[in-house]
N, C-alpha and C positions, 0 to 999 in steps of 0.2 A: 201278342207282339212277338215273343221268343216261346220256342218248344221246351218242354219241361228239363230235358238234358241241357240244353244252352241256359237255361236258367241256373241247374246245378253247377255249370261249369263256371258262371260269372261269381256264383256265390263262393267258391274254394278260391277265385283267383282274388279276388274282394278281400276274403279272409287272410290270405297269405301276404296280401299287400299292407294289410292293417298290421301285421305284427312286425313289419319293420319300422312302422310309425310308432308303436307300443315300444320298443328297444330304444327310441330316441328319450321317451319319457319315464324310460324304466318302470313299465307298466305290464301286468301279466298279459299272455296272449289272448286268454278267454275274453277281457275287455276289448280287445282289438276286433274280435269276431263279432262280439254284439255291436260294437259301433259300424263295423263293415255291413253288417244286415240292416241296421238302422237306415244307413245311407244308400242302400240300392233297394230296400223293401217300400211296398206302397204307402204305408202310412206316412212316412218323413216327406214325400214328395206331393202326396194329396195335400196334406198340411199346407206346405209351401205355395205349391201353383194351384190350389183350391180346386182340385179335383182334374186338372186339365193334363196331368201326365202322372201314372199309376205307377212309375218307378220300373226298374230292371227286372226286378221279380214281382209280379202281378199277385192280386189276391187269390184268382185263380190256382196261381202256381203254388201259393203257399197250401192252399186246400190239399193239393196233390204230393206234398212233400210230408203227410200223415203219417205214412209208414217209416220215413227215413227218421222222424223225431222219436216214434214208438220203439223201433230198433234200437237206435243210440241210446235212449233211457235204459233198454235192457242190458246193453254191455257195461253201461256205466255201473248199473246196479251189480253185474257180475262180477266187475273189477273190485268193487267195495266188499261183495261177499269173500272174495278171495284173500281179503285181510283178516276174515276171522278164524285164524288158527287158534284151536284150543289152547296151545300152549300160551300163546298171548293174551287170550281171554282168563286165562287161570292167573297168570301173572297179576293182571290189573283186577282181578277178582271181582267183587259185587260194584265196584266204583263206576263202572259204566253203565249199568243199571240204575245204580241211585242218580249219577249225576243227569243221565237222560230224563229220568221222571221228574228230578227239580225242576230242572230248566223248562221242559215242556210244560209242566203244570204252573209254574212261575210266570212263564209268558202269557198263557191263557188266562190267568186269573188278573193280571195287568192290564191287557188287552181289553177283556170283557168289562171291568170295572170302569176303565176310562172311556168305553164306548157307552156305557150307563149313562154318563155327564154329557155327554154328546147328543142333543135331542133336537137342537133348532131345525134340523133339516129331516128328522124322522120322527116327528113327535107321537105318532100313534103306535109305530111298530119298531120303537128302538130296543126293546128286550130281544125279540128274535133277531135283530141285524147285530145286538151286542154278542149274543151267543154264537152266531156262525163265525163272525170275525174273529172271535176270542178262539174259537176252536182252529180255524185255519190258519193262525198266527203261529201255531205249534208246528206246522210243518216246515221244513230246510229243503234246499236243493243241493243234493249229493255231487250233481255234475260239475258246477263251478268250483266247489271245494276240491274235489278230486284233480281236476284239472290245474290247479294251481299248485298242490301238491307234488303232482308229477312233474310239471314244467321245471320247478326248482329244487326238487330232489330232497322235499324236507324230511327231516329224520329227527325224533325225538319224543318226549313226553306227550306235548300237546299234540303231534301227528298221531301217535299210538292211541291216544284217548278220543281224538276228532272222528277217525274213520268210522269206528264202533258206534260212535254216539249218533253221528249222522245217518248210518243205518238204521239202528233201533227206534230213532226218531219218527221216521216214518210209520212204524206200527203204532207206537203210542199215538200219534196225531192221529190215525185212523180211527182209532178206538175212540177217541177224545171226541172226533167230527162226528161220529156215527150218533154217539149219544146227544151231541148237542143239536143235530142235525133233527133227530125226533123231538126234542124239546121244543126248537124253534117252530116245527110243524104246529105242535100242540097251541102255543102261544099266538101264532099267526091266524089260525082259523079255528082255534077252540076244540081240536080233537081231544083224543085219548091216548094215554102213554101205554104201552105194554112190552113187556119183556122181550117179545120178538125181536121189536124195532131197537129197543135200545142198548139190549146185551147179546141176544143168540145173534143177530144178522152179522153184526161187526166180527163178534169170535168165530162164527163159521167162515166168513171170508178169510180171515186171518189166518185161521187153522188149516183151511183148505190149499189155500196160498203156499205156506209152508210146506204141506205134504207134497204138493206136485212139484215144487222145487225141489225138495229133497231127493224124490224118485228120480226125477231128471239128472241132478246131481251124481247120484250112485250110478245110474246108468253111463254117464258120461265118463268118469273113473274106471268103470269095468271095462268099456270099450276102448280106452287106453291102453289096455293090456295086449289088444291085438294090432292095434294101429301105432306103431312106435316111429314113424318118421314124423319130422317138425310139421309138414304139409299136412300129413292126415289128422294130426291132433287139432292143430288149427282151425280145420273143416269140421272137427268133431265138436268144438267149441262153440264155433258159428251155429253148427245146426242146433246144438242145445240150448243156446241163447233165443234163437229164432223160434224154435219149438215152445218154450217157455212164454214167449210174447203172445205167440198165437193161441195157446191154451188160456192164457190169462183173457184174452178176448172172449174166446168161447163160452168160458165157465163164467164170466164176469169178475176175476179175480185180481189182485193188485200185482201187478207185472214187475214194479220193483221188489217187492217181496218174493215172489217167485225166482225171479234172477239172482237175487241175494242170496237166496237159499241154495241153488245152483252152485253158484261160486263159494259157498262156506262149506258145502257137503263135501264138493270136490277137493276142495284145498287140504280138507283133514283126512279124506280117504287115500289119497295120493302122498307119498312121502317126496315126492319129486315135483310137486305141484307149483312151487315157486319159478322152477327151471320151465314148466309148460306155459306157464302163464304168461312168461315174458313174451312167447309167441304171440299173443294176443294183443300185447302193448304195442307190438310193430305194425298192427293190422288197422288198430281202432282210431289213430290221430286224424287221418281225413275225414272218418264218420263223425267224430268228436267235433270238429271244425265246422263240417256241414252243420250240424245240430245247432250249434251257438250262433252260426249266422242266420240260420232259420229262425231262432227263437229273438235274435235282435231285429229281424225283418217285421216279425210278427207283432212288436211292441206298439201300441196303440197311443199315439200323442194326441188323439184328438179328445181322449179322455181327460188331459190335464185339466181345462175347465171346468169340469164337472166334478172334480173331486172333493173339493169344498174342505172343511174342518176336519170331518170323519177321517178323509185319507190321510192328513197331515198327522193327526193323533196316531192313528195305525202304525205308522211307520215309525215314529219317535217312540212310542211305549213298546212297541214290539222290540226294537233294538234294546232298550232299556230292560225288557222283560228278560232277553236271553241272555245279556252279560249278567244281570243281577242273578239270574236263575243258575246259570254255570258256574259262577262265583261261589254261590252258597253250596250248590253239589259238591263241586270240588273241595271247599272248606269242610263240609261234613265229613267227605270219605279221606280227609287229610293227603290229598294229591299233590304233587309237586306243584311249588309257588308258581312256575310259568304256565302250569294248566289251570291254576285258579285266576290268574293274571289274563290270560290271553284267549283262552277257549272260548269265551263267549262272543268275541270279536269274529271269529271264524264260522259262527252259526249263523249269521244275518242273510245270505243268500236265499232267495225263495222264487221257485217258479213252477214246472211243470205240475208238481203234487199239488200245491196251493190252486192254481188255475182249474187244474181237475175238479177240485173240491167246490171251487166257484160255479163250475160249470155243471155241477150236480144241483146245485140251489138254483142255477138259472132253469133248469129243467123240471123243477118242482112246481106245480100248479100251486099248491099252498102256500109256498114262500113267494109268489109272483109279486108281492108288494113291498118286497125288500130286495129282491134278486138285481135289480138293474144297481142298486147302490153298493150291494157286496160285489158283484162284479166289477164294477167301477175303482171301487177301493180296491181290490185284491191285484187289477191290472196296473195301477198306478204305482202299488208297493213293488210289484214286479219290475217295472220299468226303473225304480231306483234303485232295488237291491241288486238287481244283477248289472248294473252298470258300476255301482260303487262296491258290492260285496267282494268281488274277486280282489280289488286294492287293498281292501280293510283287513282280507285274509292273509294276504301276501306281506302286509306290514306288519300283523300281528306275528305270523309264524318269523319274520325278520327279528321283530322284538324280542322274541323268545329265544331266539339263537339257533333257529334249527333250518335255517336255509344256509348252507355252508358257504356258498360264494358270496353271500350279501351281509352276513354276520358273523359275529365271533360267537365262540362257544359260550361267551359269558352272557348272560342276561340283561339286556338293557330296559333302563325302568319304561315303564308305560309313558311315562311325559316326555321320554326322549325319542319317542317312536318315528315323528315326523320330524325330526330335527336333521340338519345336514351334519356329518361328523367332520369335524375341526381338523385342518392338516396340522401334523406335527411340525413343530418349528426344524 
């Protein structure tokens, strides 16, 4: 019905309009972007009109937006990588690694164990399904988290811990998923385990991703010596991220890890990196908005009747695992009390990485017996977490006292998170 450019324009207009609505309810902008996409996308209208109207953004239009999604994720990862200043990492010490590992492993164990008991809709292949869903549960979505942090200018111990944890979480999740993927194939078809599939392949992908990202980050830092104007440096950063995404597709690497490494190396090689990175922050808001509107348009409401008990258990148990794991990791490392109480609530969003893992399952012939169930559960979880995750993240940061505009510097008890502040007499 519309050309690609018109659909992009409509998506941006819808996103902007919904931000005004979100202000009335004091909700994050990213929630408005997702709802805007849902309202103008094909899945909502096909469900309402039973296929007679495909929405302002069609299924064909969504397929053409793939490059926008890939590039936006690249810039999101680059922005998170820019937070990896060695001074900050040294200040936090080994806390980040410990917290990331504990929360990821705890979530995997919780979900995997729960799925072992949900057998009614998958009595013959519940073990490979449990392995896959448990591994996918570790993945988080850095995009929504970063948008909330930026919108409210959050600052404090929880925010300083959150951004590195979300970044490391994808690396840990990739390793866990690669191992569980190989094990699931064995249980599904009776294959044989090999060190190549379980250990070497994931380590090779992660190592090469970091190496390519480091090379591009070093090249970016070097080129900034010769190009000193704001516009030139902005173009250099855009080139670096797009090249990182492009090389990831050619070499079958993780674009998130590659672009994160570009940002991390650049931030540590340039003393003025904070000033330079502010240039990219002024350019990316329209791209990020478009990314979330597209994500909302792609949320498949039609899967809701097919979810069943497995989907509900996955959503609930994963949330419990994330909170419990973050709480335990923060307690072990003796982190600030606000980190212990609130970090887990900021780790709930799940989207692109998890969906990518689910698509890998769908592409495997050996896992065809559980692919539909895994994809359905992950898509359902994405729908729930993407719509509620930003709101919970904002509430957690507000409760921790790290959103200056909405919270005092004193920490508010967790039980008071959603209560209205009483007016003083």
